[in-house]
N, C-alpha and C positions, 0 to 999 in steps of 0.2 A: 588455522588463522592466516589470513594474508595481510600483510601491511604494505600499503600502497600510499604514499604521499600523506601519511598521517591519517589514512582511511582504514582503521582497523576493521575488517569484514571477516565474519565467520558465516559461512554458507554451506549447508550440507543438507543431503537428503535426510529426512527424519522418518522415512517410510516410502513406500512405492508411489504414493500419490500426495506427498505433502513435503515441502521444503521450508526451511526457515533460516534466517540469518539476522545478525546485529550489524547495525550501521553507525557510525559517528554522526553526531547531530551537526554536520557541516553540508553546505550546498553541493560540495563536490561528490557527496555519496550518492547523488540522485542519477548519476550516470550508471553507477553500479547496480542501483536498484532496477532500472530498465533492462540492463543486461542481464541479471540474475531471474527477472521475470521471463525474459524471453527464452532463457535456458530451460527454465522449468517447464514451460508451457510446451516447447518444441520437443522436450523429452517425452511428454505425454501425448505427442502426435498432434497438438493443437497449434493452429497458426492463423493468418489472415486477421479478420476484424477482432476476434477475441483476444489475440496476442496484443494488438495495438490499444485495445481499449484497457485490457489488464496493464499494460504499461503505464497508460495515462492515469489510471485510477491509483496505482501504487505510488507513483510519482507525486500525484496531489497529497495523498494521505501521509507520505513521509515528509514532504515539504511542509505540510501544515505542522508536523510534530516539531520539525526543525525550527520553523518560524514562530510558533506560539508556545513552545515549552522551554523548560531548562534542562531537558533530558539530554544526557551525555551521549547514551546509546540507544537507538531506536530499534526495536524488534520489528521484523516482518515475516509473515508466513503466507504461502501461497498453497492452498489445499484444493484438491479436485474432491468436493465433497460427494458429488454423485456424478454420473456419466455426463450429466448437462449443466453442472454448476462448477465454477471456479470461485473459491473465496480468498479474497485478500484480507489479512489482518494486520494492522499496524498498532504496536503497543509503544507508549510513553509513560513518564511518571506525573504527568498532570491529572488532576481529577476534574479539571474543567471540561464539561462537555463541548464538542465542536458546534459551532453555529454558522450556517451558511449566511452570505452577505445579504440576502433578501430578508432574513430574520433580524438582521441587524438594522434594518431600515435606511440603509445608505444605498440609494440605487445609483448614484455616481461615484461610488467608491473606485479607486484606481487598482484595487486588489481585493481579495476576499471572494473570489469565484470559484475557487478550487472545489468546493463541496458541491457548488452547483454543477459542475462539470461530472463529479462522481453520481450525483442524483440522476443525470441525464443518461450515463452510460451503463449503470449498475441496475440490476432487476431489483435490488433492495440493498439497504446499507443502514448502518446504526452504530452505536457506541455503547459501551458498558463501562461503568465505574468499577475498578477492582481495588483491592487493597495498595498495590504497587502503582495505581495510576489509572489509566483507561486503556481499553481496546476499541479501535475503530475498525469495523469490518465492512466489506462491500461483496456482494454476490454478482457474478457475472454469468450470461448463459454462454455456455462452452460449445455446445454442439460438438463435431469432430471435424477433424482436417480431412481434406478430400485428396 
C-alpha cells in the first residue's frame, strides 16, 4: 500500500494479464488511475490509441463513482481478457445503475457526458448490480503494439 497525500492506493498484479487497485474516493485519485492504466498496458506491450482510450475510460468510470456514490474506496481492475480485448472494471458501493446524460433527457447539461465518452470509445460496456454495490465495465479493442 502506498500513501500519498491521503490517497491510499493499493495496486498490484493479480496475474500475468490482470491488475487491480483500490483508490480513495477523491478527485486527486484520477491522476493515479491514469498512471496505473498506462503502466498496466505498457507492461503488456500495448500503447497508442488503446492506451489513451483506456486511460479516458478508466478516468470517466472512476470519476463517476467519485461523483455519484458515497463509496470510500473505489476498486478498479484492468484485464486483458483475450489477445484483442482490454476490460476495465470499476466497483463501488452504490446499487444505482449508471445512466448517460442522453437517457436523463437533458441535452444542455454541463456535465453527465462521461458515459457517452465511454460508449464512444468502448466496443461494449455495461454494469451489474452485486451484493456490495455495482460493477461497471468497458471492453476496448487492444490489438498489439507495433
